[in-house]
MARTIKE-767258 format. One line per 5 residues: for each residue z negated, x, y negated of C-alpha. Coordinates in Angstrom, 1 decimal, decimal comma. Layout:
BEGIN
Z/X/Y ~ ...
//
This chain:
BEGIN
0,0/0,0/0,0 ~ -0,5/3,0/-2,3 ~ 3,1/4,0/-1,5 ~ 4,3/0,4/-2,2 ~ 2,6/0,6/-5,6
4,5/3,9/-6,3 ~ 7,8/2,3/-5,2 ~ 7,3/-0,8/-7,4 ~ 6,3/1,4/-10,4 ~ 9,1/3,9/-9,9
6,7/6,8/-9,2 ~ 7,6/7,5/-5,5 ~ 9,7/10,4/-4,5 ~ 11,8/8,3/-2,2 ~ 12,9/4,6/-2,0
13,0/1,8/0,6 ~ 15,5/3,8/2,7 ~ 13,8/7,2/2,9 ~ 10,3/8,6/2,5 ~ 10,1/12,0/1,0
6,3/12,0/1,0 ~ 5,6/12,1/4,7 ~ 6,7/14,1/7,7 ~ 8,6/16,4/5,4 ~ 11,1/13,6/5,0
11,5/10,6/7,3 ~ 13,3/7,3/7,4 ~ 11,2/4,5/5,8 ~ 13,0/1,1/6,0 ~ 11,8/0,3/9,5
8,3/1,2/8,5 ~ 8,6/-1,0/5,4 ~ 9,7/-3,9/7,5 ~ 6,9/-3,2/10,0 ~ 4,0/-2,6/7,6
4,8/-3,9/4,2 ~ 6,9/-7,0/4,6 ~ 4,0/-9,4/4,4 ~ 5,0/-11,0/1,1 ~ 1,4/-11,2/0,0
1,3/-7,4/-0,1 ~ 3,7/-7,1/-2,9 ~ 1,3/-8,3/-5,7 ~ -0,4/-5,0/-5,0 ~ 1,6/-3,7/-7,9
-0,4/-5,9/-10,3 ~ -3,6/-3,9/-9,7 ~ -4,3/-0,3/-10,8 ~ -3,2/2,3/-8,2 ~ -6,7/3,5/-7,5
-7,8/-0,1/-6,5 ~ -6,0/0,1/-3,2 ~ -9,0/-1,0/-1,2 ~ -9,3/-4,1/-3,3 ~ -5,6/-4,8/-3,1
-5,7/-4,6/0,8 ~ -8,8/-6,9/0,8 ~ -7,0/-9,5/-1,4 ~ -3,9/-9,3/0,8 ~ -6,1/-9,9/3,9
-8,0/-12,8/2,4 ~ -4,8/-14,4/1,0 ~ -3,0/-14,1/4,4 ~ -6,0/-15,6/6,2 ~ -6,2/-18,4/3,7
-2,5/-19,2/3,9 ~ -2,5/-19,2/7,7 ~ -5,6/-21,5/7,8 ~ -4,0/-23,9/5,3 ~ -0,8/-24,1/7,3
-2,7/-24,7/10,5 ~ -4,6/-27,5/8,8 ~ -1,3/-29,1/7,8 ~ 0,1/-28,6/11,3 ~ -2,9/-30,3/12,8
-2,1/-33,4/10,6 ~ 1,5/-33,4/11,9 ~ 0,2/-33,1/15,4 ~ -2,1/-36,1/15,1 ~ -3,3/-37,8/11,9
-6,9/-37,3/10,9 ~ -9,2/-36,8/7,9 ~ -8,4/-33,7/5,9 ~ -11,9/-32,4/6,0 ~ -11,9/-32,5/9,8
-8,6/-30,7/9,9 ~ -9,9/-28,0/7,5 ~ -13,0/-27,4/9,7 ~ -10,9/-27,2/12,8 ~ -8,4/-24,8/11,1
-11,2/-22,5/10,0 ~ -11,7/-21,8/13,7 ~ -8,2/-20,4/13,8 ~ -8,3/-18,6/10,5 ~ -11,6/-16,8/11,5
-11,0/-16,5/15,2 ~ -12,3/-13,4/16,9 ~ -8,9/-11,8/16,8 ~ -8,8/-11,9/13,0 ~ -12,3/-10,4/12,7
-11,9/-7,7/15,4 ~ -8,1/-6,8/15,3 ~ -5,9/-8,6/12,8 ~ -8,1/-8,2/9,8 ~ -7,6/-4,4/9,9
-3,8/-4,7/9,6 ~ -2,2/-7,0/7,0 ~ 1,1/-6,8/8,8 ~ -0,3/-8,2/12,0 ~ -2,1/-10,9/10,0
1,4/-12,3/9,1 ~ 1,4/-13,6/12,7 ~ -1,5/-15,8/11,7 ~ 0,9/-17,4/9,2 ~ 3,9/-17,4/11,4
2,4/-19,4/14,3 ~ 1,6/-22,6/12,3 ~ 4,7/-22,2/10,2 ~ 6,9/-22,2/13,2 ~ 4,8/-25,1/14,6
5,8/-27,1/11,5 ~ 9,4/-26,1/12,1 ~ 9,1/-27,6/15,6 ~ 7,7/-30,8/14,0 ~ 10,8/-31,0/11,8
13,0/-30,6/14,8 ~ 11,2/-33,5/16,6 ~ 11,8/-35,7/13,6 ~ 15,4/-34,4/13,2 ~ 15,1/-33,2/9,6
15,1/-30,1/7,4 ~ 17,4/-28,0/9,6 ~ 18,2/-25,5/6,8 ~ 14,6/-25,2/5,7 ~ 13,5/-24,7/9,3
16,0/-21,8/9,7 ~ 14,7/-20,2/6,5 ~ 11,1/-20,5/7,7 ~ 12,1/-18,7/11,0 ~ 13,7/-16,0/8,9
10,5/-15,7/6,8 ~ 8,4/-15,4/9,9 ~ 10,6/-12,8/11,6 ~ 11,1/-10,8/8,4 ~ 7,4/-10,7/7,6
6,5/-9,0/10,9 ~ 8,9/-8,7/13,8 ~ 6,3/-8,0/16,4 ~ 4,0/-11,0/15,8 ~ 6,9/-13,3/15,0
8,4/-12,9/18,4 ~ 5,1/-13,9/20,0 ~ 4,6/-16,7/17,6 ~ 8,1/-18,0/18,4 ~ 7,3/-18,1/22,1
4,1/-20,1/21,6 ~ 5,7/-22,4/19,0 ~ 8,4/-23,1/21,6 ~ 5,7/-23,9/24,1 ~ 4,0/-26,2/21,5
7,4/-27,9/20,9 ~ 7,9/-28,5/24,6 ~ 4,4/-30,0/25,0 ~ 5,0/-32,4/22,1 ~ 8,5/-33,2/23,4
7,3/-34,3/26,8 ~ 3,8/-35,4/26,2 ~ 4,9/-38,8/24,8 ~ 7,7/-41,1/26,0 ~ 10,9/-40,3/24,2
14,5/-41,2/24,8 ~ 16,5/-38,6/26,7 ~ 19,1/-38,4/24,0 ~ 16,4/-37,8/21,4 ~ 15,0/-34,9/23,5
18,5/-33,3/23,8 ~ 19,1/-33,6/20,0 ~ 15,7/-32,2/19,1 ~ 16,0/-29,3/21,5 ~ 19,5/-28,5/20,2
18,2/-28,4/16,6 ~ 15,3/-26,2/17,6 ~ 17,5/-23,7/19,4 ~ 20,2/-23,6/16,8 ~ 17,9/-23,2/13,8
15,8/-20,5/15,6 ~ 18,9/-18,5/16,4 ~ 20,2/-18,9/12,9 ~ 16,9/-17,9/11,4 ~ 16,6/-14,8/13,6
20,2/-13,8/12,7 ~ 19,4/-14,1/9,0 ~ 16,7/-11,5/9,6 ~ 19,2/-9,2/11,3 ~ 18,6/-6,2/9,0
15,0/-6,2/10,1 ~ 16,0/-6,7/13,8 ~ 18,8/-4,1/13,9 ~ 17,0/-1,4/11,9 ~ 13,8/-1,8/13,9
15,6/-1,7/17,3 ~ 17,6/1,3/16,4 ~ 14,5/3,1/15,0 ~ 12,4/2,2/18,1 ~ 15,0/3,7/20,4
14,7/7,1/18,7 ~ 11,0/7,0/18,0 ~ 8,5/9,3/19,5 ~ 7,3/7,8/22,7 ~ 3,8/6,2/22,6
0,9/8,0/24,3 ~ 0,4/7,0/27,9 ~ -2,5/4,6/28,3 ~ -4,6/3,7/31,2 ~ -3,3/0,5/33,0
-5,5/-2,6/32,7 ~ -8,0/-2,8/35,5 ~ -9,8/-5,8/36,8 ~ -12,2/-7,0/34,1 ~ -13,7/-10,0/36,0
-13,7/-13,6/35,2 ~ -17,0/-13,4/33,4 ~ -15,7/-10,8/31,0 ~ -12,8/-12,9/30,0 ~ -14,8/-16,1/29,7
-17,3/-14,3/27,5 ~ -14,5/-13,9/24,9 ~ -14,5/-17,7/24,4 ~ -18,1/-17,7/23,3 ~ -19,0/-17,1/19,6
-19,9/-13,5/18,8 ~ -19,0/-12,5/22,3 ~ -17,0/-9,4/21,5 ~ -16,5/-7,4/24,7 ~ -14,3/-4,7/23,3
-11,1/-3,7/24,8 ~ -9,4/-4,3/27,1 ~ -10,3/-8,0/26,6 ~ -8,7/-10,6/24,3 ~ -10,7/-11,8/21,3
-10,0/-15,5/21,4 ~ -13,3/-17,2/20,2 ~ -12,6/-20,1/17,8 ~ -16,2/-21,1/17,1 ~ -18,6/-23,6/18,5
-16,8/-26,7/17,2 ~ -13,4/-25,6/18,6 ~ -14,9/-24,6/21,9 ~ -16,7/-27,9/22,5 ~ -13,6/-29,9/21,5
-11,1/-28,0/23,7 ~ -13,5/-28,1/26,7 ~ -13,9/-31,9/26,1 ~ -10,1/-32,5/26,1 ~ -9,8/-33,0/29,9
-12,5/-35,7/29,7 ~ -11,2/-37,6/26,7 ~ -9,9/-40,9/28,0 ~ -8,6/-41,9/24,6 ~ -5,9/-39,2/24,9
-3,0/-40,3/27,1 ~ -3,1/-38,8/30,6 ~ 0,4/-37,4/30,2 ~ -0,6/-35,7/26,9 ~ -3,8/-34,3/28,3
-2,0/-33,0/31,4 ~ 0,6/-31,3/29,2 ~ -2,0/-29,6/27,0 ~ -4,2/-28,5/29,9 ~ -1,2/-27,1/31,7
0,0/-25,2/28,7 ~ -3,4/-23,7/28,1 ~ -3,8/-22,7/31,7 ~ -0,4/-21,1/31,7 ~ -1,1/-18,9/28,7
-4,6/-18,0/29,9 ~ -3,3/-16,9/33,2 ~ -0,8/-14,6/31,5 ~ -3,8/-12,9/29,8 ~ -5,4/-12,2/33,2
-2,5/-10,6/35,1 ~ -1,4/-7,1/34,1 ~ 2,4/-7,7/34,6 ~ 2,4/-10,6/32,2 ~ 0,2/-8,8/29,7
2,9/-6,1/29,8 ~ 5,5/-8,7/29,1 ~ 3,6/-10,0/26,1 ~ 3,7/-6,4/24,7 ~ 7,3/-5,6/25,4
6,5/-3,9/28,8 ~ 4,3/-1,3/27,1 ~ 0,6/-1,7/26,5 ~ -0,1/-0,5/22,9 ~ -2,1/2,7/22,7
-4,2/1,1/19,9 ~ -5,5/-1,5/22,4 ~ -4,1/-4,4/24,4 ~ -4,2/-8,0/23,5 ~ -2,8/-7,7/20,0
-1,3/-11,1/20,8 ~ -4,6/-12,9/21,3 ~ -4,1/-15,0/18,1 ~ -1,5/-17,1/19,9 ~ -4,1/-18,2/22,5
-6,6/-18,9/19,7 ~ -4,0/-21,0/17,9 ~ -3,3/-23,1/21,1 ~ -7,0/-23,6/21,6 ~ -7,4/-25,0/18,1
-4,4/-27,3/18,5 ~ -5,7/-28,6/21,8 ~ -9,2/-29,1/20,4 ~ -7,7/-31,1/17,5 ~ -5,9/-33,4/19,9
-9,3/-34,3/21,3 ~ -11,0/-34,6/17,9 ~ -8,2/-36,7/16,4 ~ -8,8/-39,3/19,2 ~ -12,6/-39,5/18,4
-14,2/-38,1/21,5 ~ -16,6/-40,5/23,1 ~ -19,9/-39,8/24,8 ~ -18,3/-38,9/28,2 ~ -16,0/-36,5/26,4
-18,9/-34,8/24,6 ~ -21,0/-34,5/27,7 ~ -18,1/-33,2/29,8 ~ -17,3/-30,7/27,1 ~ -20,9/-29,5/26,9
-21,0/-29,2/30,7 ~ -17,8/-27,1/30,8 ~ -19,2/-24,8/28,1 ~ -22,3/-24,4/30,2 ~ -20,1/-23,4/33,2
-18,3/-20,9/31,0 ~ -21,6/-19,4/29,8 ~ -23,1/-18,9/33,3 ~ -20,7/-16,1/34,5 ~ -20,6/-14,7/30,9
-24,4/-14,4/30,6 ~ -24,5/-11,0/32,3 ~ -22,0/-9,5/30,0 ~ -23,4/-6,9/27,5 ~ -21,1/-8,4/24,9
-23,1/-11,6/24,9 ~ -26,3/-11,2/23,0 ~ -29,0/-13,5/21,5 ~ -26,8/-14,6/18,6 ~ -24,4/-16,2/21,1
-27,1/-18,3/22,6 ~ -28,5/-19,3/19,2 ~ -25,1/-20,5/18,1 ~ -24,4/-22,3/21,3 ~ -27,8/-23,9/21,4
-28,5/-24,8/17,8 ~ -24,9/-25,1/16,6 ~ -23,7/-26,8/19,7 ~ -26,4/-29,4/19,6 ~ -25,7/-30,1/15,9
-22,0/-30,4/16,6 ~ -22,5/-32,9/19,5 ~ -24,8/-35,0/17,4 ~ -22,4/-35,1/14,4 ~ -19,4/-35,9/16,7
-21,4/-38,7/18,3 ~ -22,2/-40,1/14,9 ~ -18,6/-40,1/14,0 ~ -17,6/-41,9/17,1 ~ -20,0/-44,8/16,3
-17,6/-45,7/13,4 ~ -20,4/-46,4/10,9 ~ -19,4/-48,4/7,9 ~ -22,2/-46,7/6,0 ~ -20,7/-43,8/4,1
-24,0/-41,9/4,2 ~ -23,7/-41,6/8,0 ~ -20,2/-40,1/7,7 ~ -21,4/-37,8/4,9 ~ -24,2/-36,6/7,1
-21,8/-35,9/9,9 ~ -19,5/-34,1/7,5 ~ -22,2/-31,9/6,1 ~ -23,5/-31,0/9,6 ~ -20,1/-30,0/10,9
-19,4/-28,1/7,8 ~ -22,7/-26,3/8,0 ~ -22,2/-25,4/11,6 ~ -18,6/-24,1/11,0 ~ -19,7/-22,1/8,0
-22,7/-20,7/9,8 ~ -20,6/-19,8/12,8 ~ -18,1/-18,0/10,6 ~ -20,6/-16,0/8,7 ~ -22,5/-15,0/11,8
-19,4/-14,2/13,8 ~ -18,1/-12,1/10,9 ~ -21,3/-10,2/10,6 ~ -21,4/-9,6/14,4 ~ -17,8/-8,3/14,3
-17,9/-6,3/11,1 ~ -21,6/-5,6/10,3 ~ -21,8/-2,9/12,9 ~ -18,5/-1,2/11,9 ~ -19,1/2,5/11,1
-18,6/3,6/7,5 ~ -15,3/5,5/7,2 ~ -16,8/7,6/4,4 ~ -13,8/6,9/2,1 ~ -14,7/7,8/-1,5
-12,4/6,3/-4,2 ~ -13,6/9,0/-6,6 ~ -12,7/11,8/-4,2 ~ -9,3/10,2/-3,5 ~ -8,6/10,1/-7,3
-9,6/13,8/-7,5 ~ -7,3/14,6/-4,6 ~ -4,5/12,6/-6,2 ~ -4,9/14,5/-9,4 ~ -4,9/17,8/-7,7
-1,8/17,1/-5,7 ~ 0,0/15,8/-8,8 ~ -1,1/18,9/-10,7 ~ 0,6/21,1/-8,2 ~ 3,8/18,9/-8,0
7,1/20,8/-8,3 ~ 9,3/18,3/-6,6 ~ 12,2/18,7/-5,7 ~ 12,1/22,5/-6,2 ~ 9,2/22,6/-3,8
6,6/20,5/-2,1 ~ 3,0/19,7/-3,0 ~ 1,3/19,2/0,4 ~ -2,0/17,2/0,5 ~ -3,0/18,4/3,9
-5,4/18,7/5,8 ~ -5,7/14,9/5,7 ~ -9,2/14,2/4,3 ~ -8,9/10,4/3,9 ~ -6,3/8,7/6,1
-3,6/9,7/8,6 ~ -1,2/9,0/5,8 ~ -2,7/11,1/3,0 ~ 0,8/12,2/1,7 ~ 1,4/8,5/0,8
-2,1/7,9/-0,5 ~ -2,0/11,0/-2,7 ~ 1,7/10,9/-3,5 ~ 2,5/14,4/-2,3 ~ 5,2/15,8/0,0
3,4/16,7/3,3 ~ 3,9/16,8/7,0 ~ 1,3/14,2/7,9 ~ 2,5/10,7/9,0 ~ 1,5/8,0/11,3
4,1/5,4/12,3 ~ 5,3/3,6/15,4 ~ 8,9/4,3/14,2 ~ 8,4/8,1/13,7 ~ 11,7/9,7/15,0
11,2/12,1/17,9 ~ 13,0/14,9/16,0 ~ 10,6/14,4/13,0 ~ 7,6/14,7/15,4 ~ 9,0/17,7/17,3
10,1/19,8/14,3 ~ 6,6/20,5/12,8 ~ 5,1/20,6/16,3 ~ 7,6/23,3/17,4 ~ 6,8/25,3/14,2
3,1/25,3/14,9 ~ 1,7/22,1/13,3 ~ -0,7/19,9/15,2 ~ -0,3/16,3/16,3 ~ -2,3/13,4/17,8
-1,4/10,1/19,4 ~ 1,2/11,9/21,5 ~ 3,2/12,8/18,4 ~ 3,1/9,5/16,6 ~ 0,6/11,1/14,2
1,9/14,4/12,8 ~ 0,0/16,8/10,6 ~ 1,1/19,4/8,0 ~ 1,8/23,0/8,9 ~ -1,2/25,2/7,8
0,1/28,8/8,3 ~ 1,9/30,7/5,5 ~ 5,2/31,1/7,3 ~ 5,4/27,4/8,3 ~ 4,6/26,4/4,7
7,3/28,7/3,4 ~ 9,8/27,1/5,8 ~ 9,1/23,7/4,4 ~ 9,1/24,8/0,7 ~ 5,4/24,1/0,2
4,5/25,7/-3,1 ~ 1,1/24,0/-3,5 ~ -1,4/22,6/-1,0 ~ -5,0/21,4/-1,1 ~ -7,6/23,8/0,4
-10,5/22,8/2,6 ~ -13,2/23,0/0,0 ~ -13,6/19,2/0,0 ~ -14,7/19,3/3,6 ~ -17,7/21,4/2,6
-18,7/19,5/-0,6 ~ -17,3/22,2/-2,8 ~ -17,4/22,3/-6,6 ~ -16,1/19,5/-8,8 ~ -13,8/17,7/-8,9
-15,0/16,8/-5,4 ~ -14,0/20,2/-4,0 ~ -10,2/19,9/-4,4 ~ -8,2/22,9/-5,5 ~ -4,4/23,2/-5,4
-3,6/26,6/-3,8 ~ -0,2/27,9/-4,9 ~ 2,1/30,2/-3,0 ~ 5,7/31,5/-3,3 ~ 8,1/29,5/-1,3
11,9/29,3/-1,1 ~ 13,8/26,2/-2,4 ~ 14,3/23,1/-0,4 ~ 17,8/24,3/0,6 ~ 18,3/27,8/1,9
21,2/29,6/3,5 ~ 21,2/31,3/6,9 ~ 23,6/34,2/7,3 ~ 26,7/33,8/9,5 ~ 26,2/34,5/13,2
22,5/33,7/13,2 ~ 21,3/32,6/16,7 ~ 18,1/30,6/17,0 ~ 15,5/32,0/19,4 ~ 13,2/29,4/21,0
11,1/31,6/23,2 ~ 7,9/31,1/21,2 ~ 6,6/29,5/18,0 ~ 6,8/32,8/16,3 ~ 10,5/33,3/17,2
11,4/29,8/16,1 ~ 9,8/30,4/12,7 ~ 11,7/33,7/12,3 ~ 15,0/32,0/13,3 ~ 14,6/29,5/10,5
13,3/32,1/8,1 ~ 16,2/34,4/8,8 ~ 13,9/37,5/9,0 ~ 11,6/39,1/11,6 ~ 8,1/39,0/10,2
5,9/38,9/13,3 ~ 4,6/41,1/16,0 ~ 4,3/38,8/19,0 ~ 3,7/41,0/22,1 ~ 2,9/39,7/25,5
-0,9/39,8/25,7 ~ -2,7/41,7/28,4 ~ -5,8/40,2/30,1 ~ -8,5/42,9/30,2 ~ -11,7/41,1/31,1
-13,3/38,0/32,5 ~ -11,7/35,5/35,0 ~ -8,1/36,5/35,7 ~ -5,5/34,2/34,2 ~ -2,1/33,4/35,8
1,2/33,9/33,9 ~ 3,8/31,3/34,8 ~ 6,8/33,1/33,2 ~ 7,8/31,6/29,8 ~ 5,7/28,5/30,6
2,5/30,2/29,6 ~ -0,9/31,2/31,0 ~ -3,3/29,2/33,1 ~ -6,8/30,3/31,9 ~ -9,7/29,5/34,2
-12,9/28,1/32,9 ~ -16,2/29,9/32,8 ~ -19,0/31,1/30,5 ~ -17,9/34,7/30,6 ~ -14,5/34,0/29,1
-11,1/35,6/29,5 ~ -10,3/38,5/27,2 ~ -6,8/39,2/26,0 ~ -5,6/42,1/23,9 ~ -2,4/42,5/21,9
-1,0/45,5/20,0 ~ 0,0/44,7/16,4 ~ 0,8/46,6/13,2 ~ -2,4/47,5/11,5 ~ -3,1/45,6/8,2
-1,2/42,5/9,3 ~ -2,8/39,0/9,8 ~ -3,4/37,8/13,3 ~ -2,9/34,1/14,3 ~ -3,5/32,2/17,5
-1,6/29,2/18,7 ~ -3,1/27,5/21,8 ~ -1,1/24,2/21,5 ~ -2,8/22,2/24,3 ~ -5,7/24,5/24,8
-9,2/23,0/25,0 ~ -12,2/25,3/24,5 ~ -13,5/28,0/22,2 ~ -11,4/30,9/20,7 ~ -13,0/34,1/19,4
-11,4/37,1/17,9 ~ -11,5/39,4/14,8 ~ -14,8/37,9/13,6 ~ -13,5/34,3/13,9 ~ -14,7/31,7/16,3
-13,5/28,1/16,5 ~ -13,1/25,3/18,9 ~ -9,7/24,0/20,0 ~ -9,5/20,3/21,0 ~ -6,0/20,3/22,6
-5,1/17,8/25,3 ~ -1,5/17,5/26,6 ~ 0,4/15,5/25,6 ~ -1,8/13,5/23,2 ~ -3,3/16,2/21,0
-1,7/19,5/19,9 ~ -3,6/22,1/18,0 ~ -2,1/23,9/15,0 ~ -1,8/27,7/14,4 ~ -5,1/29,1/13,5
-5,8/32,3/11,5 ~ -8,0/34,9/13,2 ~ -8,2/37,7/10,7 ~ -6,8/41,1/9,6 ~ -5,5/43,4/12,3
-7,8/46,5/12,5 ~ -6,7/50,0/12,0 ~ -6,3/50,7/15,8 ~ -3,8/47,8/15,9 ~ -5,6/46,1/18,8
-6,3/42,3/18,6 ~ -8,9/41,1/21,1 ~ -9,2/37,4/21,7 ~ -11,7/35,7/24,1 ~ -11,0/32,3/25,5
-13,7/30,1/27,0 ~ -11,9/26,9/28,1 ~ -13,8/23,8/29,2 ~ -11,8/24,0/32,5 ~ -8,5/25,4/33,6
-6,4/25,2/30,4 ~ -2,9/26,2/29,4 ~ -1,9/28,5/26,5 ~ 1,6/29,7/25,6 ~ 3,0/33,0/27,1
2,7/34,6/23,6 ~ -0,2/32,8/21,9 ~ -0,9/35,7/19,5 ~ 1,3/36,4/16,5 ~ 0,6/39,1/13,8
2,3/38,6/10,5 ~ 3,1/42,0/9,1 ~ 1,8/42,8/5,6 ~ 4,5/42,1/2,9 ~ 7,1/40,8/5,4
6,8/37,2/4,4 ~ 7,0/37,9/0,7 ~ 10,2/39,9/1,2 ~ 11,7/37,1/3,3 ~ 10,9/34,5/0,7
12,4/36,6/-2,0 ~ 15,6/37,0/0,0 ~ 15,8/33,2/0,7 ~ 15,2/32,5/-3,0 ~ 18,0/34,8/-4,1
20,5/33,4/-1,6 ~ 19,4/29,8/-1,5 ~ 19,9/26,9/-3,9 ~ 19,8/27,6/-7,6 ~ 19,2/24,0/-8,4
18,1/21,0/-6,2 ~ 18,2/17,3/-7,1 ~ 16,6/14,7/-4,8 ~ 17,3/11,0/-5,3 ~ 15,7/8,2/-3,4
17,7/9,0/-0,2 ~ 20,0/11,8/-1,4 ~ 19,9/15,5/-1,9 ~ 22,4/17,7/-3,8 ~ 22,0/21,5/-4,2
23,9/24,1/-6,1 ~ 24,4/27,3/-4,2 ~ 25,4/30,8/-5,3 ~ 29,2/31,0/-5,5 ~ 30,9/31,9/-2,3
27,9/31,2/-0,1 ~ 28,7/31,5/3,7 ~ 26,8/30,7/6,8 ~ 24,7/27,6/7,2 ~ 23,0/25,7/4,5
19,5/24,7/5,8 ~ 17,7/21,7/4,4 ~ 14,0/21,7/5,2 ~ 14,1/18,1/6,4 ~ 14,0/16,8/10,0
17,6/16,1/11,2 ~ 17,1/12,4/11,9 ~ 20,0/10,1/12,6 ~ 21,6/8,6/9,5 ~ 22,2/11,8/7,5
25,6/12,8/6,4 ~ 26,4/15,9/4,4 ~ 29,4/17,4/2,6 ~ 29,9/21,0/1,6 ~ 31,9/22,0/-1,4
33,1/18,5/-2,2 ~ 34,6/18,2/1,3 ~ 34,4/15,2/3,6 ~ 31,0/14,0/4,6 ~ 30,0/14,4/8,2
26,9/14,4/10,4 ~ 25,0/17,6/9,9 ~ 24,5/20,2/12,6 ~ 20,8/20,5/13,5 ~ 19,2/23,9/13,5
16,0/23,8/15,6 ~ 15,5/20,2/14,3 ~ 16,3/20,9/10,7 ~ 19,3/19,7/8,8 ~ 22,0/22,3/8,9
25,4/22,2/7,2 ~ 28,1/24,9/8,0 ~ 29,6/26,2/4,8 ~ 32,8/27,5/6,3 ~ 34,6/30,1/4,2
32,3/29,5/1,3 ~ 30,9/26,7/-0,8 ~ 28,9/26,4/-4,0 ~ 27,5/22,9/-3,5 ~ 26,3/20,6/-0,7
25,5/16,9/-1,0 ~ 23,6/14,9/1,6 ~ 22,9/11,2/1,9 ~ 20,8/9,0/4,3 ~ 21,5/5,5/5,5
19,3/3,9/8,1 ~ 21,0/3,3/11,4 ~ 21,6/-0,4/12,0 ~ 21,4/-1,4/8,4 ~ 25,2/-2,0/8,0
25,4/-4,0/11,2 ~ 22,4/-6,1/10,2 ~ 23,8/-6,8/6,7 ~ 27,1/-7,9/8,2 ~ 25,5/-10,3/10,6
23,2/-11,7/7,9 ~ 26,2/-12,2/5,6 ~ 28,1/-14,2/8,2 ~ 25,0/-16,3/9,1 ~ 24,3/-16,9/5,4
27,8/-18,2/4,9 ~ 27,4/-20,6/7,9 ~ 24,0/-21,8/6,5 ~ 25,6/-22,4/3,1 ~ 28,3/-24,6/4,7
25,7/-26,6/6,6 ~ 23,7/-27,1/3,4 ~ 26,8/-28,3/1,5 ~ 27,7/-30,7/4,4 ~ 24,1/-32,1/4,5
24,1/-32,6/0,7 ~ 27,4/-34,5/0,8 ~ 26,2/-36,6/3,7 ~ 23,2/-37,8/1,7 ~ 25,5/-39,0/-1,1
27,4/-41,4/1,2 ~ 27,2/-45,2/0,7 ~ 24,4/-47,4/2,1 ~ 23,7/-46,9/5,8 ~ 25,2/-49,3/8,4
22,9/-51,2/10,7 ~ 23,7/-48,8/13,5 ~ 22,4/-45,9/11,4 ~ 19,3/-47,8/10,7 ~ 18,7/-48,3/14,4
19,3/-44,6/15,0 ~ 16,8/-43,7/12,3 ~ 14,2/-46,1/13,8 ~ 14,8/-44,5/17,2 ~ 14,0/-41,1/15,7
10,5/-42,1/14,7 ~ 7,6/-41,2/17,1 ~ 7,6/-44,1/19,6 ~ 4,6/-46,0/20,7 ~ 1,5/-47,3/19,0
-1,5/-45,0/18,8 ~ -4,0/-45,6/21,5 ~ -7,3/-47,3/20,7 ~ -10,0/-45,0/19,4 ~ -8,1/-42,5/17,3
-8,1/-42,3/13,5 ~ -4,7/-44,0/13,1 ~ -6,1/-47,2/14,8 ~ -8,4/-47,7/11,9
//
């Protein structure tokens, strides 16, 4: 949201198509669609930039409020009833356990809370054969707001449509027409959102694979039932579906409510049972999540089950549950609570809410069923139900959020970091890197720098591998990258200023932030002709892109402790033990020694430095770490004490020779670009006249880039170890590169065609309304489209 503020105020380095701030340059449109297309996020621009936390809070509250309001309206379309009752029932949806435990932390997922009732209303329009164009636009709004949750909401809205279509007697011809309208407007609405769909699918295909997660194991019936109880948060891997005491009693009483038609009761119970069973069986859980359980936790789709529970509960409430219904519902709740009682997630607050709140709800519902003409009795029932719903919401919110750990985020420190990054800004001549990520995984966006850190589900594999292969760390299997921290890596990416680590130790004001400056080549450099990349080690990869040899990287020799095993170029297997394995390497005296363990887990000691490495393949990679100055005898001794058998590269020790990097940077500055201009998604660079070899742009070579040298024809660049490379041929004094997200052209084409069809349908519908008075046959058809049958005795419409 900080980056959205920068985009809307024209202060971002990139635009909607490309993000210059993160990952040393990554595509952004798919991320914008995934994380920022909630329309309620856009008013973020109206607040000051440093009020980002308040902005996200307001987005969250507004989305919850809109979803709750739409659900209240949908309940009225499902069955008529007093507004205040619909509001109380909808609160169970808006503050269901999924919102408090999962959705509330992510405004983009919360758009699913809006999409479900919105698409349910579209289904209602289809049943009444009206508003085809508006329905298609609503489908587009849902799918554009968040593709992931919209797909799930569409499935459940389709199930709701089917239940309503077959729960009451309808003519076969009407069912065919309503189904046809639903299918055609859904397809049209999805096609209108084609840019989102095409860009997201193309980006997902080339994204870094998600970290492997453990398959779901058997959780037991009691664990799943516990999630229906208020404040019964069992943690993952269980769905958070509680909708409060009122909703629980109502949905449990539905099978016993004789005032609801048997056919309708059977349809609702079957639909609920079907969805619940899909939450219990691992293969269907995988289907809900696109055949891959999210690493962030399963059951991100639990809001759809909560929505169905609220809708089914309203069906029972709208028909005024009698005494048998209330007693049957209470008995079923008791049966649910018995196997859930032994769960650690069910504490005393659950029993208080069930006992006190449940008793009050039963009394108020019984009072409503008596149909008192005295308004005071109805007012008492209203206040009792409102108090129970409010108390349940507050208590559940506290249970879910009250114990959440403090993330330690300091707005004052963030403002100081932002000021320090901006003070060191030299873009596009060089980068100002906000690493080492003090606040969020996306500090380059928060502080508006140009760093290597980025967290995204659409992060391209090449963008994840490039900094990783050059010695940067990563987590989440590469979906969370980090900035390079060694001097050669920073030079390769043109980092001319970066924040130091003082803020981690509560350094001097302002909040310990200092921008450290260093010489670095321009964003575009030139590699000489005939250069051949060497990928044998991280040190050789850095030298290949630098165009100079600056390291001593000898094969280390084990001289003490448990004997390691060398597996060729794959690296060493180092056995665990308290004694530790000692390696020595011969380097040029006076240089600076670095260690790169990549996946190594354990302690590293050498040259007076000792630190702990927390690597774990393939989820967590550790960055290059500085050991110290090479002593006069040129011998670097490193002691490894791994937690168990651990792997390190074949050449984990690299010694940067004194003065070598400075000379290499000076050469690259002399032969590289003399002027660089960076637009939102373009780069142009002026080179020394007659430059030959390969122009190297220090940006990951993601799909979508095209470059032209010397005013020639644009073509896809030639990657050099993951960076954008452009052969200069016989010589060129200028290169120009531009980025266009893959799939955007196709998506816009499909959307344009669909919009034309939609416009024709709108014109035809408008002309049809202007025709003369309807014939008797048309009147009969309109009457047939109304919901058939009189309401059964006992519901609100009967009065």
